[in-house]
C-alpha positions as CSV (number, residue, x, y, z in Angstrom):
1,M,121.0,90.8,-32.0
2,A,124.5,92.3,-31.5
3,S,123.3,95.7,-32.5
4,D,120.8,95.7,-29.6
5,L,123.5,95.5,-27.0
6,S,124.1,98.3,-24.5
7,P,127.6,99.8,-24.2
8,L,128.2,97.9,-21.0
9,Q,127.1,94.6,-22.6
10,V,129.5,95.3,-25.6
11,W,132.5,95.9,-23.2
12,L,131.6,92.8,-21.2
13,L,131.5,90.9,-24.5
14,A,134.9,92.3,-25.4
15,A,136.3,91.3,-21.9
16,R,135.2,87.7,-22.4
17,P,134.3,87.0,-18.8
18,K,134.1,83.3,-19.3
19,T,137.9,83.2,-19.6
20,L,138.4,84.8,-16.2
21,P,137.9,81.8,-13.8
22,A,140.7,79.9,-15.5
23,A,143.0,83.0,-15.2
24,A,142.1,83.2,-11.4
25,A,142.9,79.5,-10.8
26,S,146.7,80.0,-10.9
27,T,146.7,82.7,-8.3
28,I,144.4,80.6,-6.1
29,V,146.9,77.8,-6.2
30,G,149.8,80.1,-5.5
31,S,148.1,81.6,-2.5
32,A,147.1,78.2,-1.2
33,V,150.8,77.1,-1.3
34,A,151.8,80.3,0.5
35,Y,149.3,79.6,3.2
36,Y,150.6,76.0,3.5
37,D,154.1,77.5,4.1
38,G,152.9,80.0,6.6
39,A,153.5,83.0,4.3
40,F,149.9,83.9,3.2
41,H,149.2,87.7,3.0
42,W,145.6,88.8,2.2
43,G,146.6,92.1,0.5
44,A,149.2,90.5,-1.8
45,A,146.9,87.6,-2.6
46,L,144.0,89.9,-3.5
47,A,146.3,92.1,-5.6
48,C,147.6,89.1,-7.5
49,L,144.1,87.8,-8.2
50,L,142.8,91.2,-9.4
51,G,146.0,91.7,-11.4
52,A,145.6,88.3,-13.1
53,L,142.0,89.1,-14.1
54,L,143.0,92.5,-15.5
55,L,145.9,91.0,-17.5
56,Q,143.5,88.4,-18.9
57,I,141.0,91.1,-19.9
58,G,143.8,93.2,-21.5
59,A,145.0,90.1,-23.4
60,N,141.5,89.4,-24.7
61,L,141.2,93.0,-25.9
62,A,144.6,92.8,-27.5
63,N,143.7,89.6,-29.4
64,D,140.4,91.1,-30.5
65,V,141.9,94.2,-32.1
66,F,145.2,92.7,-33.4
67,D,143.6,89.7,-35.0
68,Y,141.3,92.2,-36.7
69,Y,144.2,94.2,-38.0
70,R,145.8,91.0,-39.4
71,G,142.6,89.7,-41.0
72,A,142.4,86.6,-38.8
73,D,138.8,87.2,-37.9
74,A,136.7,86.3,-40.9
75,P,132.9,86.9,-41.0
76,G,132.3,83.2,-40.5
77,R,134.3,83.0,-37.3
78,L,133.4,79.9,-35.2
79,G,134.4,81.3,-31.8
80,P,132.8,84.0,-29.6
81,L,131.9,87.3,-31.3
82,R,134.8,89.7,-31.7
83,V,133.7,93.3,-31.1
84,T,136.2,94.9,-33.5
85,Q,135.5,92.6,-36.4
86,S,131.8,92.9,-35.9
87,G,131.9,96.8,-35.7
88,L,130.6,97.0,-32.2
89,L,133.7,98.9,-31.1
90,T,136.3,100.7,-33.2
91,P,139.9,99.6,-33.1
92,R,140.8,102.8,-31.3
93,Q,138.2,102.2,-28.6
94,V,139.5,98.6,-28.1
95,L,143.1,99.8,-28.0
96,T,142.2,102.5,-25.4
97,G,140.4,99.9,-23.3
98,M,143.3,97.6,-23.5
99,W,145.8,100.2,-22.3
100,L,143.5,101.4,-19.5
101,T,143.2,97.8,-18.3
102,F,146.9,97.2,-18.4
103,G,147.3,100.6,-16.6
104,L,145.0,99.3,-13.7
105,A,147.0,96.1,-13.5
106,A,150.2,98.3,-13.3
107,L,148.7,100.2,-10.4
108,L,148.2,96.9,-8.5
109,G,151.7,96.0,-9.5
110,T,153.1,99.1,-7.9
111,Y,151.8,97.9,-4.5
112,L,153.3,94.4,-5.1
113,I,156.7,96.0,-6.1
114,L,156.7,98.0,-2.9
115,R,156.0,94.8,-1.0
116,A,158.2,92.3,-2.8
117,G,160.8,94.3,-4.7
118,W,161.9,94.9,-8.3
119,P,161.6,91.3,-9.5
120,V,157.8,91.9,-9.5
121,L,158.4,94.8,-12.0
122,A,160.1,92.4,-14.4
123,I,157.3,89.9,-14.0
124,G,154.6,92.5,-14.6
125,L,156.3,94.1,-17.6
126,A,157.0,90.7,-19.2
127,S,153.3,89.7,-18.6
128,I,152.0,92.8,-20.4
129,V,154.5,92.4,-23.3
130,A,153.5,88.8,-23.7
131,A,149.8,89.7,-23.7
132,V,150.3,92.2,-26.4
133,A,152.8,90.3,-28.4
134,Y,150.6,87.2,-28.7
135,T,148.9,88.7,-31.7
136,G,150.4,92.2,-31.9
137,G,153.8,93.7,-32.7
138,P,156.4,92.8,-35.3
139,F,156.6,89.2,-34.2
140,P,153.2,88.0,-33.0
141,F,154.3,84.6,-31.5
142,G,150.8,83.3,-31.6
143,Y,151.1,83.3,-35.4
144,Y,154.2,81.2,-35.4
145,G,153.3,78.2,-33.2
146,L,154.8,79.6,-30.0
147,G,151.6,80.5,-28.2
148,D,151.3,77.2,-26.4
149,A,154.7,77.5,-24.8
150,V,154.2,81.1,-23.8
151,V,150.8,80.4,-22.3
152,F,152.2,77.5,-20.3
153,L,155.0,79.6,-19.0
154,F,152.9,82.7,-18.0
155,F,149.8,81.0,-16.7
156,G,151.7,78.2,-15.0
157,P,155.2,79.0,-13.4
158,V,155.0,82.8,-13.7
159,A,151.4,83.1,-12.3
160,V,151.7,80.5,-9.5
161,C,155.3,81.2,-8.5
162,G,154.8,85.0,-8.8
163,T,151.7,84.9,-6.5
164,Y,153.7,82.8,-4.0
165,F,156.8,85.1,-4.3
166,V,155.0,88.3,-3.5
167,Q,153.8,86.7,-0.3
168,A,156.8,84.6,0.8
169,G,159.7,86.5,-0.8
170,R,161.0,83.3,-2.3
171,V,159.9,80.4,-4.5
172,S,159.5,77.0,-2.9
173,A,159.7,73.6,-4.6
174,L,156.1,73.0,-4.0
175,A,155.1,76.3,-5.6
176,L,157.1,75.4,-8.7
177,W,155.7,71.9,-9.0
178,A,152.1,73.2,-8.3
179,S,152.5,75.6,-11.2
180,L,152.9,72.8,-13.7
181,P,149.3,71.4,-13.8
182,M,147.9,74.9,-14.1
183,G,150.2,75.6,-17.0
184,F,149.1,72.3,-18.7
185,L,145.4,72.9,-18.2
186,I,145.4,76.5,-19.4
187,T,147.5,75.5,-22.4
188,A,144.8,72.9,-23.1
189,I,142.2,75.7,-23.3
190,L,144.3,77.3,-26.0
191,V,144.7,74.0,-27.8
192,V,140.9,73.7,-28.1
193,N,140.6,77.3,-29.3
194,N,143.2,76.7,-32.0
195,L,141.8,73.3,-33.0
196,R,138.4,74.9,-33.6
197,D,140.0,77.6,-35.8
198,I,142.5,75.5,-37.8
199,A,140.8,76.2,-41.2
200,S,140.4,80.0,-40.6
201,D,143.8,80.4,-39.1
202,R,145.4,78.5,-42.0
203,A,143.6,80.7,-44.5
204,A,144.8,83.9,-42.6
205,G,148.4,82.7,-42.4
206,K,148.2,82.2,-38.7
207,R,150.5,79.2,-38.1
208,T,149.4,78.1,-34.6
209,L,150.8,74.9,-33.3
210,A,147.4,73.3,-34.1
211,V,147.8,74.3,-37.7
212,R,151.3,72.9,-37.8
213,L,150.3,69.6,-36.0
214,G,147.0,69.2,-37.8
215,A,143.7,68.3,-36.1
216,L,144.9,64.8,-35.0
217,G,148.1,66.2,-33.5
218,A,146.2,69.0,-31.7
219,R,143.8,66.4,-30.1
220,W,146.8,64.4,-28.9
221,E,148.3,67.6,-27.5
222,Y,145.1,68.2,-25.6
223,A,145.1,64.7,-24.2
224,I,148.8,65.0,-23.2
225,C,148.2,68.3,-21.4
226,L,145.4,66.8,-19.3
227,A,147.3,63.6,-18.5
228,A,150.4,65.7,-17.4
229,A,148.2,67.8,-15.1
230,Y,146.7,64.8,-13.4
231,L,150.0,62.9,-13.1
232,T,151.7,65.9,-11.4
233,A,149.6,65.6,-8.2
234,P,150.7,62.1,-7.3
235,L,154.2,63.0,-8.2
236,I,154.1,65.9,-5.8
237,W,152.9,63.5,-3.1
238,A,155.6,61.0,-4.0
239,M,158.3,63.6,-3.6
240,G,157.0,64.3,0.0
241,L,156.1,67.9,-0.8
242,T,152.5,67.4,0.5
243,N,150.6,64.4,1.8
244,G,148.0,62.5,-0.2
245,M,145.4,65.3,0.2
246,S,146.8,66.8,-3.0
247,L,145.0,64.0,-4.8
248,L,141.8,65.9,-4.2
249,S,142.5,67.5,-7.5
250,W,141.4,64.1,-9.0
251,L,137.8,64.9,-8.0
252,S,137.7,66.8,-11.3
253,L,138.6,63.7,-13.3
254,P,135.0,62.9,-14.4
255,L,134.8,66.2,-16.2
256,A,138.3,65.6,-17.7
257,F,137.2,62.3,-19.1
258,S,134.0,63.8,-20.5
259,L,136.0,66.5,-22.3
260,L,138.5,64.0,-23.6
261,R,135.7,62.0,-25.2
262,A,134.1,65.2,-26.6
263,I,137.3,66.5,-28.2
264,W,137.8,63.4,-30.3
265,R,134.1,63.5,-31.4
266,L,133.4,67.2,-32.1
267,E,134.8,69.7,-34.6
268,G,134.1,73.2,-35.6
269,R,131.7,75.4,-33.6
270,P,130.6,72.5,-31.2
271,L,134.2,72.6,-29.8
272,N,133.1,75.8,-28.0
273,Q,131.5,73.4,-25.5
274,V,134.9,71.8,-24.9
275,L,136.5,75.2,-24.7
276,A,134.1,76.3,-21.9
277,G,134.4,72.9,-20.2
278,T,138.2,73.1,-20.1
279,G,138.0,76.5,-18.5
280,Q,135.7,75.0,-15.8
281,L,138.0,72.1,-15.4
282,T,141.0,74.4,-14.8
283,L,139.1,76.2,-12.1
284,W,137.8,73.0,-10.4
285,Y,141.3,71.4,-10.6
286,G,142.8,74.5,-9.0
287,V,140.2,74.7,-6.3
288,F,140.4,71.0,-5.4
289,F,144.2,71.0,-5.5
290,S,144.3,74.1,-3.3
291,I,141.9,72.6,-0.8
292,G,144.1,69.5,-0.7
293,V,147.2,71.6,0.0
294,L,145.5,73.5,2.8
295,L,144.4,70.2,4.4
296,S,147.9,69.0,4.2
297,G,149.1,71.6,6.6
């Protein structure tokens, strides 16, 4: 029972650790491309990885408390337990945890600013603002169907190219193109989440893109995101940015096909299986793609 959880277990529940591997995948890809270009730096790569994890935890805490304030988390919620709505933590506790987490991310960002300059400050501030503004603030863009585009931007180009930039001091064509499949796959995670919650989000006035498109449209969006991710790898090869080893990312295709079949068959709470599977797919794609890039060198 939730009431039997220890304080540590409650905070782990709030942090939603199952979301973290997907958040790490983009920085892994960015560092792999930096290594391929002879610009890899252990300290910067580690700081980016830890910073990405902290930003994801901070975003999870922000969504937990701000969705509670806006009444989006009904008692019959289909997704993972929310600690604010369930009463395991007070809104003030969650907000405090959120700002402490973002503060730790900012400390890591200070090191990256000293290494790579003031553009990193702009990236870091924008990332924190986006994490909070997804469900908080005067214009929570997640409530207006803009979440998919923002997630694509920050988990794709910003995360991969930002990781590359703090190591290389520039952004290469390969870094930019390698960021696209990560953006597509992490957007697909959000699509599953919003597909599962269409009914409750509609009732709460949360007009996600899934609510606007309907269940059928959301399923097609998911399929398009996965297809775009897998088509990017051969395109990168065709442009001569890497050799055919980048197609190692296709080793994750069996899982992708399994998830595509499941998303057309499942609805409601069983979609949590697809949600978790898409997170795993993002990590495996990123790892296999990174290995392919490293072997291309």
